[in-house]
N, C-alpha and C positions, 0 to 999 in steps of 0.2 A: 504493499499500500504506499503511495505517494506520502512524503510527509505532510503536504499541506492539506491532502484528503484526513489523514488520519488525525491532525490537529484541529480540523474541522469537526468531525465525529465525536472527538473528545469535549466540545462543547455542549452536546447534547446529554439528555438523562440516559441511562443505562439501556433501558428497554429501547428506546429508539436508536441509540448506536447497535444494538444486536440485531435488529431489524434491517437497520440501512446496511449493516454488513453482510448480512445473509442475501440481501438482494444484490450487492455487489458481487458476493462469490458467484451466486447464480449467474451473472451476465458474464464473469468469466469462463465459467464452466461450458455455458452454452457456446460462447465464442471457441473454446477448445473444441468441444464436440463436434462443431460445424467446421471445423478448420478454416474460420474467418479472420485469421490472422490476429496481429497485436492488438490489444483494445489501448486505445489513446485514454488515459485517466487524467482529467483535469477538474479545475474549479471554474465554472461559469456562472456569472451573477452570484457568487458565493455558494454556489451549490454543486455537490459531487456530480461530474458528467462524465459519460463513456461513450464511445464511439470507435467503430471499425469501419474498415474502408468498405464501402457499399452499403453501410447501413445509415441509420437517422440518428441524431443524438438523443441518448437516455440521460436526464438529469434525476436527482432525487435529493429530497430535503425534509426534515423535520422543523416544524414551526410552534413556537409556543402557543400562539393563538388557537391552534389544533392539535393538542397535546397526546391525544389517544391513538393519532395516527402518523404514518409518514405519506408522503406522496410521490409517486415515480410519474415523471414529466416525458412528455414527449411532443416532439414539434407539431403545433397545432394547424400547421398547414399541409399535414400529410392525411391519409385517410385512416390512420392507425386507430383512434379512438372510436371511431365511427365502426370500424369493422370489430373492434373488441366488443364493444356495445351489441353488436348484433349476434357475436359467437358467444359472448358471456355475459349475457344481459343479467341474470340473477348472482352471477358471481362476485362482482365488484361493485362498488360504488365508483363514480365517475366525478371529477370536476372539470365540467364544459368539455371543450374538445382538447383538453391540454394533459389531464392526469388521471391515473388509477389510485384512489384511494386505498391504502393498507393499513388496517388495523395493526397496533403494536404487538398484539396478541395472536395474528393469523400465522398459520403454520405456512412458511414460504415455499418449502420443497413439494407440498402437497396439493398447491394451487395450480390454478392455470397461468399463472404469472409468467412461468418459463415460456409458454408458448407465445405470450403477448411480447415480452422481452426479444425472443427469437424473431418475431416478424419485425421488429424495430431494427435488430441487427443486420437483417437481411433485407431490408426495406427496399432498396434500389433494383433487386432483381425480381421483387414481388408485386411491385406497385401497379403493374400492369394487369394482373390477375382478378377476378373476381374475389372479392373478401380476401385479397392478399394471398390467395394460394390457400387460406384454411380450409 
C-alpha cells in the first residue's frame, strides 16, 4: 500500500479502515486474476483511487457525515451505475449515478461488488456491450 493511501486510511475509524482495505484487496485480486496489468493507486480529490489500463477509475472513501458506510465511486459519465442497478437492483444502495454504498458490516467477499469492480476495471473493452457484457 502506498504511504499516502495508508496515511489516509489511518485517519478513518477502524471499521471503515477494514472495509476500505477489503475493497482495495478485492480490486488488486480482480486485476491479478484477470491479468489486467498493474493497478495505479493514488489519491484523487483526497480519496483512494484505483485504475488499470483499459479500465475506468474507481475511488472509495469514508465520510464522517455518513459514518455507517463507505462509498465506492465510479465515473458518472459511464454506464456502470446504471448497469449495476439493472443487474443488482436489491443488492446495493446507490448514490445517484456515482457510487455504490457499502455498509461497514457488509461481507465484501460474499457480495456482487467484485463483479461490479471487474466491470469498471475492464470498462473500455465492455462499454459497447449491452449491460456491459454482464
